[in-house]
MDTraj code that builds the backbone (N, CA, C; nanometers):
import mdtraj as md
import numpy as np

residues = "UNK UNK UNK UNK UNK UNK UNK UNK UNK UNK UNK UNK UNK UNK UNK UNK UNK UNK UNK UNK UNK UNK UNK UNK UNK UNK UNK UNK UNK UNK UNK UNK UNK UNK UNK UNK UNK UNK UNK UNK UNK UNK UNK UNK UNK UNK UNK UNK UNK UNK UNK UNK UNK UNK UNK UNK UNK UNK UNK UNK UNK UNK UNK UNK UNK UNK UNK UNK UNK UNK UNK UNK UNK UNK UNK UNK UNK UNK UNK UNK UNK UNK UNK UNK UNK UNK UNK UNK UNK UNK UNK UNK UNK UNK UNK UNK UNK UNK UNK UNK UNK UNK UNK UNK UNK UNK UNK UNK UNK UNK UNK UNK UNK UNK UNK UNK UNK UNK UNK UNK UNK UNK UNK UNK UNK UNK UNK UNK UNK UNK UNK UNK UNK UNK UNK UNK UNK UNK UNK UNK UNK UNK UNK UNK UNK UNK UNK UNK UNK UNK UNK UNK UNK UNK UNK UNK UNK UNK UNK UNK UNK UNK UNK UNK UNK UNK UNK UNK UNK UNK UNK UNK UNK UNK UNK UNK UNK UNK UNK UNK UNK UNK UNK UNK UNK UNK UNK UNK UNK UNK UNK UNK UNK UNK UNK UNK UNK UNK UNK UNK UNK UNK UNK UNK UNK UNK UNK UNK UNK UNK UNK UNK UNK UNK UNK UNK UNK UNK UNK UNK UNK UNK UNK UNK UNK".split()
xyz = np.array([
    [3.0956, -6.6314, 2.7812],
    [3.2075, -6.6945, 2.6921],
    [3.3000, -6.6058, 2.7250],
    [3.4535, -6.6034, 2.6348],
    [3.5990, -6.5340, 2.7315],
    [3.6162, -6.4780, 2.5757],
    [3.6605, -6.3712, 2.5420],
    [3.7011, -6.2678, 2.4474],
    [3.7827, -6.3517, 2.4206],
    [3.8514, -6.4665, 2.4007],
    [3.8799, -6.5121, 2.3578],
    [3.7816, -6.6246, 2.2316],
    [3.6854, -6.6738, 2.3080],
    [3.6269, -6.7646, 2.2035],
    [3.5554, -6.6612, 2.1501],
    [3.4911, -6.5742, 2.2244],
    [3.3690, -6.4502, 2.0793],
    [3.4861, -6.4450, 1.9512],
    [3.6248, -6.4491, 2.0021],
    [3.7210, -6.3697, 1.8625],
    [3.6802, -6.4696, 1.8093],
    [3.7240, -6.5627, 1.7990],
    [3.7375, -6.7075, 1.7589],
    [3.5860, -6.7001, 1.6796],
    [3.4583, -6.7010, 1.7123],
    [3.3403, -6.7186, 1.6828],
    [3.2826, -6.6346, 1.6218],
    [3.3333, -6.5161, 1.5985],
    [3.3316, -6.3521, 1.5369],
    [3.4504, -6.4042, 1.4062],
    [3.5171, -6.4874, 1.4348],
    [3.6148, -6.5177, 1.2939],
    [3.6092, -6.5858, 1.1585],
    [3.5548, -6.7075, 1.2866],
    [3.4422, -6.8530, 1.1939],
    [3.2780, -6.7794, 1.0885],
    [3.1957, -6.6926, 1.1422],
    [3.1001, -6.6079, 1.0880],
    [3.1325, -6.5672, 0.9868],
    [3.2959, -6.5115, 1.0342],
    [3.3223, -6.3887, 0.8711],
    [3.3473, -6.5273, 0.7925],
    [3.3925, -6.6346, 0.8054],
    [3.3679, -6.7117, 0.6643],
    [3.2463, -6.7921, 0.5923],
    [3.2204, -6.8837, 0.6885],
    [3.0659, -6.9018, 0.6566],
    [2.9042, -6.8317, 0.6836],
    [2.9160, -6.7412, 0.7498],
    [2.7624, -6.6490, 0.7193],
    [2.7679, -6.6575, 0.6407],
    [2.7846, -6.5985, 0.5053],
    [2.7525, -6.4709, 0.4276],
    [2.6833, -6.6523, 0.3459],
    [2.7164, -6.6964, 0.2850],
    [2.6753, -6.7881, 0.2073],
    [2.5131, -6.8761, 0.2359],
    [2.4880, -6.8597, 0.4080],
    [2.3930, -6.9656, 0.4840],
    [2.2595, -6.8425, 0.4456],
    [2.3309, -6.6993, 0.5284],
    [2.1952, -6.6086, 0.5048],
    [2.1288, -6.5603, 0.4033],
    [2.2525, -6.6044, 0.2508],
    [2.2396, -6.5436, 0.1538],
    [2.0739, -6.6299, 0.0548],
    [2.0908, -6.7181, 0.1093],
    [1.9995, -6.8333, 0.1061],
    [1.8650, -6.8104, 0.1368],
    [1.9490, -6.8320, 0.2493],
    [1.8034, -6.7806, 0.3749],
    [1.7172, -6.7439, 0.3893],
    [1.7426, -6.6124, 0.3476],
    [1.6745, -6.4540, 0.3437],
    [1.7095, -6.4019, 0.1789],
    [1.7716, -6.3252, 0.1427],
    [1.7317, -6.2854, 0.0783],
    [1.6585, -6.4019, -0.1182],
    [1.7548, -6.4910, -0.1180],
    [1.6432, -6.6216, -0.2542],
    [1.4898, -6.5558, -0.1638],
    [1.4255, -6.5640, -0.0771],
    [1.3341, -6.6055, -0.0007],
    [1.2440, -6.4393, -0.0550],
    [1.3432, -6.3418, -0.0581],
    [1.2646, -6.2210, -0.0837],
    [1.2416, -6.2284, -0.2707],
    [1.3567, -6.2638, -0.3419],
    [1.3469, -6.2867, -0.4759],
    [1.2606, -6.3408, -0.4836],
    [1.2454, -6.4970, -0.4754],
    [1.1088, -6.5638, -0.5058],
    [0.9838, -6.5535, -0.4830],
    [0.9735, -6.4968, -0.3768],
    [0.8162, -6.4315, -0.3418],
    [0.7788, -6.3497, -0.4589],
    [0.8815, -6.2246, -0.5267],
    [0.8831, -6.1571, -0.6272],
    [0.8081, -6.2421, -0.7484],
    [0.9112, -6.3221, -0.8347],
    [0.9016, -6.3849, -0.8924],
    [0.7777, -6.4860, -0.8393],
    [0.7603, -6.5590, -0.7538],
    [0.5976, -6.6329, -0.7202],
    [0.4613, -6.5569, -0.8039],
    [0.4932, -6.4106, -0.7879],
    [0.3912, -6.2583, -0.7604],
    [0.3572, -6.2754, -0.8856],
    [0.4548, -6.2585, -0.9259],
    [0.4946, -6.2113, -1.1255],
    [0.3990, -6.3767, -1.2370],
    [0.4847, -6.4815, -1.1716],
    [0.3659, -6.5545, -1.2623],
    [0.2698, -6.5950, -1.2538],
    [0.2913, -6.6475, -1.1463],
    [0.1576, -6.6794, -1.0252],
    [-0.0087, -6.6017, -1.0914],
    [0.0336, -6.4339, -1.0677],
    [-0.0820, -6.3280, -1.0680],
    [-0.0249, -6.2362, -1.0800],
    [0.0793, -6.2676, -1.2167],
    [0.1356, -6.1702, -1.3214],
    [0.1289, -5.9766, -1.2456],
    [0.1585, -5.9749, -1.1499],
    [0.1732, -5.8855, -1.0298],
    [0.0800, -5.8522, -0.9909],
    [-0.0254, -5.8533, -0.9875],
    [-0.1799, -5.8174, -0.9565],
    [-0.1306, -5.8900, -0.8191],
    [-0.2018, -5.8556, -0.7246],
    [-0.2052, -5.8175, -0.5207],
    [-0.2503, -5.9772, -0.5790],
    [-0.2629, -6.0648, -0.4702],
    [-0.2971, -6.1137, -0.3748],
    [-0.3893, -6.1827, -0.2997],
    [-0.4315, -6.2548, -0.2042],
    [-0.5585, -6.2209, -0.1626],
    [-0.5434, -6.1299, -0.0105],
    [-0.4026, -6.1630, 0.0124],
    [-0.4125, -6.1473, 0.1488],
    [-0.4048, -5.9540, 0.0901],
    [-0.3383, -5.9239, -0.0434],
    [-0.2929, -5.7658, -0.0366],
    [-0.4739, -5.7165, -0.0453],
    [-0.5259, -5.7565, -0.0989],
    [-0.6792, -5.7599, -0.1423],
    [-0.7855, -5.7126, -0.0089],
    [-0.7387, -5.7995, 0.0875],
    [-0.8008, -5.7979, 0.2190],
    [-0.7970, -5.6720, 0.2932],
    [-0.6019, -5.6723, 0.2639],
    [-0.5555, -5.6129, 0.3598],
    [-0.5449, -5.4497, 0.3668],
    [-0.5904, -5.4581, 0.1865],
    [-0.5673, -5.3198, 0.1232],
    [-0.7845, -5.2353, 0.1320],
    [-0.8823, -5.3312, 0.1368],
    [-0.9744, -5.3213, 0.1677],
    [-0.9939, -5.2036, 0.2716],
    [-0.9226, -5.3566, 0.3957],
    [-0.9713, -5.2595, 0.5818],
    [-0.8719, -5.1397, 0.5753],
    [-0.7766, -5.1212, 0.4978],
    [-0.7337, -4.9626, 0.4932],
    [-0.8055, -4.8905, 0.4013],
    [-0.8163, -4.9233, 0.2950],
    [-0.9448, -4.7562, 0.2585],
    [-1.0476, -4.7859, 0.3545],
    [-1.1123, -4.9073, 0.3905],
    [-1.1978, -4.8662, 0.4781],
    [-1.2439, -4.8322, 0.5499],
    [-1.0777, -4.7749, 0.6750],
    [-1.0895, -4.7362, 0.7371],
    [-0.9531, -4.5730, 0.7505],
    [-0.9551, -4.4828, 0.7061],
    [-0.8531, -4.3615, 0.6600],
    [-0.9509, -4.3028, 0.6951],
    [-0.8488, -4.1981, 0.7729],
    [-0.9198, -4.0785, 0.7827],
    [-0.7712, -3.9884, 0.8066],
    [-0.7486, -3.8346, 0.8390],
    [-0.7207, -3.7734, 0.8598],
    [-0.5421, -3.8191, 0.9687],
    [-0.6727, -3.9018, 1.0477],
    [-0.6036, -3.8621, 1.2424],
    [-0.4857, -3.9834, 1.1551],
    [-0.4924, -4.1322, 1.0830],
    [-0.3502, -4.2076, 1.0664],
    [-0.3130, -4.1199, 0.9001],
    [-0.3243, -4.0502, 0.8596],
    [-0.3169, -4.0151, 0.7291],
    [-0.1603, -3.9261, 0.7852],
    [-0.2172, -3.8285, 0.8538],
    [-0.0779, -3.7234, 0.8687],
    [0.0145, -3.8086, 0.9337],
    [0.0489, -3.8961, 1.0607],
    [0.1735, -3.9881, 1.0851],
    [0.1608, -4.0389, 0.9287],
    [0.1487, -4.1119, 0.8495],
    [0.1763, -4.2094, 0.7221],
    [0.2798, -4.1175, 0.6729],
    [0.1831, -4.0419, 0.6590],
    [0.2663, -3.8768, 0.5142],
    [0.3898, -3.8143, 0.6859],
    [0.4528, -3.8588, 0.7677],
    [0.5046, -3.8544, 0.7897],
    [0.6550, -3.9401, 0.8069],
    [0.6068, -4.0630, 0.7629],
    [0.7073, -4.1899, 0.8061],
    [0.6938, -4.1802, 0.6211],
    [0.6446, -4.1380, 0.5371],
    [0.6791, -4.1391, 0.4047],
    [0.7796, -4.0639, 0.4171],
    [0.8089, -3.9165, 0.4111],
    [0.8965, -3.8290, 0.4490],
    [1.0223, -3.8732, 0.4716],
    [1.0158, -3.9174, 0.5973],
    [1.1422, -3.9585, 0.6727],
    [1.1291, -4.0474, 0.6100],
    [1.0931, -4.1526, 0.4989],
    [1.1326, -4.3084, 0.5068],
    [1.2176, -4.3198, 0.3786],
    [1.2354, -4.2156, 0.2612],
    [1.2396, -4.2018, 0.1857],
    [1.2776, -4.0898, 0.0442],
    [1.3404, -4.0737, -0.0369],
    [1.3499, -3.9310, -0.0602],
    [1.4686, -3.8459, -0.0330],
    [1.5052, -3.7882, -0.0199],
    [1.6415, -3.7549, 0.0231],
    [1.6171, -3.7224, 0.1786],
    [1.5946, -3.7080, 0.2244],
    [1.5772, -3.7705, 0.3772],
    [1.5676, -3.8934, 0.4263],
    [1.5315, -3.9777, 0.3782],
    [1.5424, -4.1015, 0.3395],
    [1.6978, -4.1699, 0.3573],
    [1.6945, -4.1261, 0.1861],
    [1.7932, -4.1620, 0.1573],
    [1.9514, -4.1499, 0.1908],
    [1.8782, -3.9857, 0.2247],
    [2.0710, -3.9219, 0.2411],
    [2.0677, -3.8934, 0.3471],
    [1.9350, -3.7888, 0.3500],
    [1.9905, -3.7036, 0.5180],
    [2.0385, -3.7754, 0.6870],
    [1.9007, -3.8918, 0.6500],
    [1.8885, -3.9885, 0.7784],
    [2.0695, -4.0725, 0.7828],
    [2.0688, -4.1084, 0.7202],
    [2.1946, -4.2188, 0.7114],
    [2.3536, -4.1277, 0.7328],
    [2.3207, -4.0211, 0.6384],
    [2.4915, -3.8927, 0.7038],
    [2.4468, -3.8915, 0.8083],
    [2.3328, -3.8861, 0.8802],
    [2.3508, -3.8167, 1.0374],
    [2.4436, -3.9310, 1.1423],
    [2.3927, -4.0677, 1.1314],
    [2.3781, -4.1824, 1.1415],
    [2.4701, -4.2407, 1.1284],
    [2.5892, -4.2001, 1.0289],
    [2.7323, -4.2535, 0.9971],
    [2.8248, -4.1408, 1.0339],
    [2.7999, -3.9640, 1.0945],
    [2.8824, -3.8921, 1.1479],
    [2.8307, -3.9462, 1.2946],
    [2.7164, -3.9659, 1.3170],
    [2.7705, -4.0132, 1.5270],
    [2.8275, -4.1189, 1.5005],
    [2.8188, -4.2790, 1.4244],
    [2.9074, -4.3419, 1.4311],
    [3.0535, -4.2906, 1.4425],
    [3.1067, -4.1737, 1.3068],
    [3.2444, -4.1559, 1.3507],
    [3.2408, -4.0615, 1.4492],
    [3.1689, -3.9617, 1.5091],
    [3.2011, -3.9315, 1.6260],
    [3.2636, -3.9242, 1.7269],
    [3.2238, -4.0778, 1.7379],
    [3.2390, -4.1901, 1.8939],
    [3.3562, -4.2971, 1.8195],
    [3.4286, -4.2808, 1.7609],
    [3.4753, -4.3696, 1.6877],
    [3.4707, -4.4787, 1.6175],
    [3.3788, -4.5435, 1.5891],
    [3.3303, -4.6506, 1.5099],
    [3.2881, -4.6494, 1.3822],
    [3.4117, -4.6553, 1.3260],
    [3.4526, -4.6165, 1.1657],
    [3.4344, -4.7322, 1.1376],
    [3.4364, -4.8395, 1.2130],
    [3.3855, -4.9605, 1.1001],
    [3.2290, -5.0033, 1.1436],
    [3.1852, -4.9781, 1.2236],
    [3.0172, -4.9415, 1.2213],
    [2.9724, -4.8342, 1.0871],
    [3.0178, -4.7112, 1.1086],
    [3.0128, -4.6505, 0.9849],
    [3.0199, -4.6967, 0.8523],
    [3.1550, -4.8133, 0.8550],
    [3.1410, -4.8345, 0.7017],
    [3.0384, -4.9368, 0.6818],
    [3.0378, -5.0159, 0.7965],
    [2.9651, -5.1608, 0.7590],
    [2.8039, -5.0635, 0.7667],
    [2.7915, -5.0264, 0.8305],
    [2.6121, -4.9136, 0.8250],
    [2.6066, -4.8164, 0.6603],
    [2.7644, -4.7790, 0.5853],
    [2.7309, -4.6954, 0.4737],
    [2.6814, -4.8486, 0.2756],
    [2.7550, -4.9215, 0.3641],
    [2.7657, -5.0365, 0.2883],
    [2.6054, -5.0610, 0.2402],
    [2.5792, -5.1390, 0.4229],
    [2.4698, -5.2003, 0.4680],
    [2.3434, -5.1092, 0.3204],
    [2.3673, -5.0002, 0.3758],
    [2.2539, -4.9601, 0.2980],
    [2.2187, -4.8799, 0.1831],
    [2.3448, -4.8739, 0.0965],
    [2.3785, -4.8268, -0.0177],
    [2.3170, -4.9815, -0.0840],
    [2.3929, -5.0866, -0.0760],
    [2.3400, -5.2487, -0.0678],
    [2.1749, -5.2931, -0.1115],
    [2.1750, -5.2568, -0.0397],
    [1.9523, -5.1952, 0.0184],
    [1.9096, -5.1270, -0.1239],
    [1.9379, -4.9870, -0.1123],
    [1.8791, -4.9322, -0.1980],
    [1.9060, -5.0115, -0.3572],
    [2.0491, -5.0399, -0.3433],
    [2.0283, -5.0841, -0.5062],
    [1.9875, -5.2295, -0.5046],
    [1.9309, -5.2901, -0.4008],
    [1.9086, -5.4143, -0.4662],
    [1.7258, -5.3598, -0.5037],
    [1.6941, -5.2806, -0.3774],
    [1.5340, -5.2924, -0.4308],
    [1.4804, -5.1951, -0.5523],
    [1.5894, -5.0656, -0.6408],
    [1.5705, -5.0725, -0.7325],
    [1.5926, -5.1705, -0.8207],
    [1.6750, -5.2813, -0.8446],
    [1.6961, -5.3805, -0.9190],
    [1.5935, -5.4725, -0.9350],
    [1.5445, -5.4436, -0.7928],
    [1.4279, -5.5799, -0.8142],
    [1.2993, -5.4830, -0.8573],
    [1.2827, -5.3962, -0.8394],
    [1.1544, -5.2896, -0.9205],
    [1.1421, -5.2810, -1.0117],
    [1.2559, -5.3134, -1.1348],
    [1.2599, -5.2979, -1.2423],
    [1.2853, -5.3837, -1.2959],
    [1.3163, -5.5489, -1.2299],
    [1.2178, -5.6541, -1.2641],
    [1.1546, -5.6907, -1.3248],
    [1.0724, -5.6823, -1.1670],
    [0.9100, -5.7198, -1.1293],
    [0.8823, -5.6705, -1.1877],
    [0.8126, -5.5189, -1.1672],
    [0.7722, -5.4095, -1.2740],
    [0.6265, -5.4331, -1.1901],
    [0.6124, -5.4604, -1.0771],
    [0.5041, -5.4857, -1.0225],
    [0.3595, -5.3463, -1.0363],
    [0.2938, -5.3465, -1.0316],
    [0.2246, -5.2154, -1.0462],
    [0.1204, -5.1551, -0.9248],
    [0.1263, -5.0140, -0.8835],
    [0.1454, -4.9705, -0.7127],
    [-0.0363, -5.0488, -0.7588],
    [-0.0234, -4.9601, -0.6231],
    [-0.1891, -5.0143, -0.5808],
    [-0.2567, -4.9202, -0.6201],
    [-0.3714, -4.8822, -0.7061],
    [-0.5076, -4.8200, -0.7451],
    [-0.5620, -4.7286, -0.6279],
    [-0.5157, -4.7406, -0.5195],
    [-0.6020, -4.6847, -0.4245],
    [-0.4442, -4.5554, -0.3440],
    [-0.3279, -4.6080, -0.4147],
    [-0.2381, -4.5098, -0.3686],
    [-0.2615, -4.2556, -0.3211],
    [-0.1831, -4.3151, -0.2328],
    [-0.2649, -4.1266, -0.1818],
    [-0.1292, -4.0106, -0.1762],
    [-0.0040, -4.0771, -0.2767],
    [0.0893, -4.0209, -0.2945],
    [0.1687, -4.0413, -0.4121],
    [0.2453, -3.9410, -0.4779],
    [0.2782, -3.9395, -0.5904],
    [0.4173, -4.0482, -0.5449],
    [0.4376, -4.1290, -0.6390],
    [0.5450, -4.2804, -0.6775],
    [0.5810, -4.3068, -0.7602],
    [0.7178, -4.3570, -0.7733],
    [0.8011, -4.3901, -0.9201],
    [0.7225, -4.5019, -0.9615],
    [0.7639, -4.5853, -1.0438],
    [0.7021, -4.6977, -1.0694],
    [0.7779, -4.8101, -1.0216],
    [0.6862, -4.8917, -0.9847],
    [0.7130, -5.0550, -0.9142],
    [0.7426, -5.0809, -0.8017],
    [0.6464, -5.1492, -0.7759],
    [0.5246, -5.1659, -0.6579],
    [0.6211, -5.2915, -0.5606],
    [0.7163, -5.3974, -0.5845],
    [0.7400, -5.4605, -0.5497],
    [0.8887, -5.4776, -0.5512],
    [0.9964, -5.4886, -0.4582],
    [0.9786, -5.4380, -0.2697],
    [0.9207, -5.3299, -0.2659],
    [0.9056, -5.3079, -0.1369],
    [0.8875, -5.1307, -0.0624],
    [1.0245, -5.1221, -0.0513],
    [1.0288, -5.0133, -0.1109],
    [1.2444, -4.9327, -0.0494],
    [1.1852, -4.9027, 0.1070],
    [1.1237, -4.8075, 0.1143],
    [1.1163, -4.7525, 0.2562],
    [1.0823, -4.8781, 0.4263],
    [1.0510, -4.9735, 0.3314],
    [1.0598, -5.0775, 0.4124],
    [1.1629, -5.1918, 0.4463],
    [1.2781, -5.1594, 0.2951],
    [1.3727, -5.2177, 0.3403],
    [1.5110, -5.1372, 0.3980],
    [1.4589, -5.0056, 0.3494],
    [1.5828, -4.9299, 0.3810],
    [1.5281, -4.9016, 0.5507],
    [1.3995, -4.9155, 0.5962],
    [1.4078, -4.9167, 0.7500],
    [1.4549, -5.0279, 0.8266],
    [1.4420, -5.1308, 0.7509],
    [1.4606, -5.2665, 0.8911],
    [1.6050, -5.2474, 0.8447],
    [1.6841, -5.2346, 0.6945],
    [1.8131, -5.2743, 0.7227],
    [1.8771, -5.1705, 0.7545],
    [1.7972, -4.9962, 0.8253],
    [1.9562, -4.9113, 0.8908],
    [1.9062, -5.0190, 1.0848],
    [1.7715, -5.0518, 1.0922],
    [1.7524, -5.0565, 1.2327],
    [1.8309, -5.2423, 1.2628],
    [1.8204, -5.3315, 1.1595],
    [1.9482, -5.4315, 1.1891],
    [2.0602, -5.3925, 1.2041],
    [2.1547, -5.3022, 1.1802],
    [2.2568, -5.3096, 1.1884],
    [2.3017, -5.2111, 1.2230],
    [2.1831, -5.1139, 1.3346],
    [2.1943, -5.0518, 1.4203],
    [2.2214, -5.1078, 1.5791],
    [2.0842, -5.2454, 1.5334],
    [2.1045, -5.3373, 1.6645],
    [2.2519, -5.4579, 1.6523],
    [2.2955, -5.4776, 1.5433],
    [2.3801, -5.5586, 1.6292],
    [2.5261, -5.4652, 1.6322],
    [2.5096, -5.3335, 1.5493],
    [2.6182, -5.2668, 1.5812],
    [2.6339, -5.2199, 1.7218],
    [2.4920, -5.2151, 1.8025],
    [2.4626, -5.0897, 1.9376],
    [2.4416, -5.2024, 2.0763],
    [2.3874, -5.3738, 2.0331],
    [2.3940, -5.4283, 2.1058],
    [2.2724, -5.3753, 2.2630],
    [2.2071, -5.3603, 2.2099],
    [2.1031, -5.3269, 2.3473],
    [2.0170, -5.3275, 2.2808],
    [1.9065, -5.3963, 2.3981],
    [1.7498, -5.4213, 2.3913],
    [1.6970, -5.3218, 2.3771],
    [1.6788, -5.1816, 2.3651],
    [1.6006, -5.0964, 2.3352],
    [1.6245, -5.0496, 2.2227],
    [1.7164, -5.0899, 2.1935],
    [1.7672, -5.0829, 1.9744],
    [1.7467, -5.1464, 1.9249],
    [1.7356, -5.2859, 2.0063],
    [1.6334, -5.3420, 1.9385],
    [1.4606, -5.3358, 1.8971],
    [1.4040, -5.3093, 2.0297],
    [1.2627, -5.2972, 2.0561],
    [1.2188, -5.1682, 1.9375],
    [1.3492, -5.0484, 1.9702],
    [1.3155, -4.9092, 1.8359],
    [1.3382, -4.9812, 1.7477],
    [1.3929, -5.0419, 1.6579],
    [1.3950, -5.0767, 1.5481],
    [1.2697, -5.1311, 1.4600],
    [1.2250, -5.2382, 1.5331],
    [1.0650, -5.3418, 1.5046],
    [0.9562, -5.2253, 1.5025],
    [0.9535, -5.1333, 1.6626],
    [0.8509, -5.0718, 1.6156],
    [0.8557, -4.9684, 1.4928],
    [0.9883, -4.9516, 1.4482],
    [0.9911, -4.7806, 1.3160],
    [0.9674, -4.8979, 1.2134],
    [0.9883, -5.0221, 1.2227],
    [0.9659, -5.1107, 1.0924],
    [0.7850, -5.1298, 1.1041],
    [0.7603, -5.1484, 1.1963],
    [0.6511, -5.1716, 1.1870],
    [0.5596, -5.0874, 1.0915],
    [0.5774, -4.9561, 1.2142],
    [0.5082, -4.8464, 1.1580],
    [0.5484, -4.8051, 1.0144],
    [0.6809, -4.7910, 0.9577],
    [0.6880, -4.7877, 0.8472],
    [0.6170, -4.8807, 0.7367],
    [0.6018, -4.9740, 0.7899],
    [0.4876, -5.1091, 0.7438],
    [0.3451, -5.0677, 0.6825],
    [0.3060, -5.0328, 0.8616],
    [0.1250, -5.0179, 0.8411],
    [0.1231, -4.8715, 0.7166],
    [0.2247, -4.7423, 0.7631],
    [0.1989, -4.6852, 0.6730],
    [0.2564, -4.7431, 0.5024],
    [0.3286, -4.7461, 0.4868],
    [0.3285, -4.7937, 0.3570],
    [0.2173, -4.8554, 0.2941],
    [0.1375, -4.8913, 0.3698],
    [0.0308, -4.9748, 0.2966],
    [-0.1129, -4.8341, 0.2947],
    [-0.0988, -4.8106, 0.4131],
    [-0.1606, -4.6664, 0.4650],
    [-0.2144, -4.6179, 0.3394],
    [-0.1073, -4.5428, 0.2590],
    [-0.0946, -4.4884, 0.2015],
    [-0.0692, -4.5443, 0.0661],
    [-0.1654, -4.6683, 0.0522],
    [-0.1928, -4.7118, -0.0577],
    [-0.0690, -4.7306, -0.1500],
    [0.0614, -4.7039, -0.1100],
    [0.2008, -4.6941, -0.2030],
    [0.2725, -4.8068, -0.2116],
    [0.1939, -4.9375, -0.1767],
    [0.3031, -5.0776, -0.1763],
    [0.1920, -5.1909, -0.1067],
    [0.1161, -5.2451, -0.2068],
    [0.0285, -5.4585, -0.1412],
    [0.1312, -5.5025, 0.0207],
    [0.0381, -5.5005, 0.0090],
    [0.1166, -5.5989, 0.1789],
    [0.2209, -5.6595, 0.1603],
    [0.2166, -5.7858, 0.0364],
    [0.3440, -5.8670, 0.0453],
    [0.4184, -5.7426, -0.0482],
    [0.4609, -5.6471, -0.1083],
    [0.5758, -5.5700, -0.1100],
    [0.6525, -5.5085, 0.0353],
    [0.5390, -5.4980, 0.1429],
    [0.6484, -5.4754, 0.2377],
    [0.6848, -5.5458, 0.2723],
    [0.6364, -5.6634, 0.2834],
    [0.7199, -5.7832, 0.3244],
    [0.8510, -5.8243, 0.2800],
    [0.8684, -5.8371, 0.1745],
    [0.9322, -5.8360, 0.0781],
    [1.0815, -5.7914, 0.0982],
    [1.0258, -5.6459, 0.1533],
    [1.1476, -5.5503, 0.1326],
    [1.1954, -5.5581, 0.2756],
    [1.0708, -5.5812, 0.4226],
    [1.1668, -5.6989, 0.5374],
    [1.2512, -5.7920, 0.4976],
    [1.1814, -5.9031, 0.4223],
    [1.3267, -5.9937, 0.4131],
    [1.4420, -5.9081, 0.3229],
    [1.4139, -5.8037, 0.2481],
    [1.5598, -5.8155, 0.2147],
    [1.6682, -5.7604, 0.2859],
    [1.5513, -5.6365, 0.3604],
    [1.6157, -5.5172, 0.4370],
    [1.7387, -5.6013, 0.5621],
    [1.6768, -5.6506, 0.5870],
    [1.7337, -5.7917, 0.6903],
    [1.8779, -5.8247, 0.6307],
    [1.8232, -5.9560, 0.5342],
    [1.9660, -6.0190, 0.4840],
    [2.0491, -5.9451, 0.4082],
    [2.0401, -5.8632, 0.4104],
    [2.1253, -5.7650, 0.3726],
    [2.2326, -5.7558, 0.4947],
    [2.1779, -5.6535, 0.5489],
    [2.2040, -5.5768, 0.6943],
    [2.3073, -5.7717, 0.7660],
    [2.2305, -5.8717, 0.7554],
    [2.3441, -5.9886, 0.8099],
    [2.4569, -6.0350, 0.7009],
    [2.4120, -6.0169, 0.5837],
    [2.5483, -6.0873, 0.4497],
    [2.6463, -5.9677, 0.5345],
    [2.6051, -5.8431, 0.4940],
    [2.7236, -5.7583, 0.4814],
    [2.7817, -5.7563, 0.6090],
    [2.7046, -5.7511, 0.7061],
    [2.7593, -5.7970, 0.8763],
    [2.8659, -5.9184, 0.8900],
    [2.8876, -5.9613, 0.8138],
    [2.9640, -6.1154, 0.7806],
    [3.0519, -6.1221, 0.7885],
    [3.0837, -6.0084, 0.7247],
    [3.2768, -5.9906, 0.6539],
    [3.3247, -5.8550, 0.7473],
    [3.2800, -5.8064, 0.8455],
    [3.2934, -5.6999, 0.9504],
    [3.2640, -5.7636, 1.0681],
    [3.2108, -5.8638, 1.1235],
    [3.1551, -6.0080, 1.2184],
    [3.3214, -5.9051, 1.3820],
    [3.4022, -6.0092, 1.2811],
    [3.5181, -5.9435, 1.4163],
    [3.5803, -5.8316, 1.3842],
    [3.5730, -5.7709, 1.3203],
    [3.6024, -5.6050, 1.3297],
    [3.5299, -5.5214, 1.3812],
    [3.4193, -5.5166, 1.3844],
    [3.2893, -5.4786, 1.4768],
    [3.3287, -5.4894, 1.6613],
    [3.2796, -5.6500, 1.6426],
    [3.3568, -5.6834, 1.8300],
    [3.4807, -5.6796, 1.8697],
    [3.5864, -5.6198, 1.7777],
    [3.7637, -5.5525, 1.8291],
    [3.6966, -5.3870, 1.8968],
    [3.6361, -5.3913, 1.7485],
    [3.5851, -5.1856, 1.7835],
    [3.5338, -5.1879, 1.9056],
    [3.4207, -5.2611, 1.9507],
    [3.3151, -5.2728, 2.0718],
    [3.3851, -5.3026, 2.1779],
    [3.4928, -5.3442, 2.1669],
    [3.5731, -5.3664, 2.2905],
    [3.6930, -5.2629, 2.3732],
    [3.6648, -5.1656, 2.3183],
    [3.7514, -5.0614, 2.3413],
    [3.7276, -4.9914, 2.3763],
    [3.7803, -4.9242, 2.4927],
    [3.7814, -4.8229, 2.5634],
    [3.6945, -4.7406, 2.5566],
    [3.7000, -4.6678, 2.4192],
    [3.6705, -4.5067, 2.3494],
    [3.5535, -4.5878, 2.2772],
    [3.4736, -4.7238, 2.3437],
    [3.3363, -4.7680, 2.2801],
    [3.2388, -4.6437, 2.3331],
    [3.1735, -4.6629, 2.2008],
    [3.0560, -4.4976, 2.2653],
    [2.9717, -4.6696, 2.3531],
    [2.9170, -4.5521, 2.4742],
    [2.9010, -4.6145, 2.5578],
    [2.7669, -4.6380, 2.5892],
    [2.6325, -4.6893, 2.4432],
    [2.5407, -4.7478, 2.4778],
    [2.5552, -4.8730, 2.4465],
    [2.6886, -4.9505, 2.3843],
    [2.6817, -5.0273, 2.3187],
    [2.7456, -5.1046, 2.4762],
    [2.7432, -5.0416, 2.5395],
    [2.8032, -5.1237, 2.6515],
    [2.6841, -5.1828, 2.7761],
    [2.7145, -5.3096, 2.8043],
    [2.6166, -5.3306, 2.9152],
    [2.4961, -5.4285, 2.8951],
])
top = md.Topology()
chain = top.add_chain()
for i, resn in enumerate(residues, 1):
    res = top.add_residue(resn, chain, resSeq=i)
    for name in ("N", "CA", "C"):
        top.add_atom(name, md.element.get_by_symbol(name[0]), res)
traj = md.Trajectory(xyz[None], top)
């Protein structure tokens, strides 16, 4: 595919993809929360209970320490401010300004939607929780944030190892949130869907700009090849 053909394709993405992705992903995430609220009154699903029972049965310091590290890295001031600022600064350092704008909008919108849905559904957290957390279990903010960052960076850098690292990071975050009892398993999948949906929707209006920026001679070397 020639650069001109790719350029035309990214322009079409800017016009049509937001509607498709919005219906296909974010609505699914919201519907999961609605179904849990209506059918179960916020109570755990069968798979939630089974997973949590397995987690509690196999708890040990060996797994608790890395889970607490993921909790620290993925949330609070570090996950919401420090890590994103470092990524944005790195992108700007390599003159990936549109990528930095895309990353900023994606992470901010993801965090805002998480808080909106938490307040809307008001799902209680598991009784087995090992850490202090605010009210609202659905969706998982840690997983949504991790997924948004992983997908955004994978789209921007366009390298296989970035996709692999992103998947590993999201899976570890998902496991750590349920291990600590901070979320039901369905909360984490809701966060995953929301994070991925936001990353793709926000990408749409920037698709052509990101492609052009990626083709410039000064582009960050990790995006090539």
